[in-house]
C-alpha positions, 0 to 999 in steps of 0.5 A: 418262647418264639417258635423260631428262637426254639428252632435256633436253640435246637440247632445250637444244641445239636451243633454243640454236640457236633462241635464236641465230637469234632474236637475229639475227632480232629487230630485223630482223623489225620493221625490215628484213624488212617493207621487202622485197618478198615473194611472195604466198604468204609466211606471216603472221609469226604462223605462224613461232614456233609452227611452229619451236617444234614443229619444235625439239621434234620434231627434239630427240626424233628425235635423242634416239631415235637417241641411245637407239640410239647403239650401232648402227652409224651412230648417232654419225655421224648425231648429229654431223650433227644438231649440224652441222645445228643450226649451219647452222640458226642460221647461216641466221638470222644471214646472212638477218636479221642481215646482211641477205644473202638471197643468201648465206642462199640459198647457205647454206640449200641446204647446210643443206637437204642436211644435213637430208636426210642426217640424215633418211636416217640417222635413218630407217635407225636408228629409223623414228619418228625419221625421221618426226619429222625429216620435217616439218623437211625439209619446212619448210626446203624451203618456207623455201628456196623463200621465201628464193629468191623474196625474193632474186629480188624484191629483187636 
């Protein structure tokens, strides 16, 4: 496969997860989410779309860089874990926003976060730049985990 076609496929995979999450989120951010008690450090709604867009691009490029080294030991399992993390990413939105279950989403995001840390370690060993590109994603989901926990606590 052509290297640029591969990059396009990684972007397509990432933005497919984003689309699934976005569909689960769309109605709830206007109706249900505003009714929840949130901590004072909850970011304004306008922050989320640009941050997630940048993260999806960065994580796609990171996975693509590992794909370019797919003959190295550990590359294929790292890429499989990348796809698992995409599924967990979409599932969190379905649980939190789609089903209005912050408690379930909190349990799921802990598993999601663990998968991201595992991907970070594997990507970093295979390609330093891929690890650096993945790091903001781990940081953002770390923040999202704390925010999810605070929302669950304030609304239980």
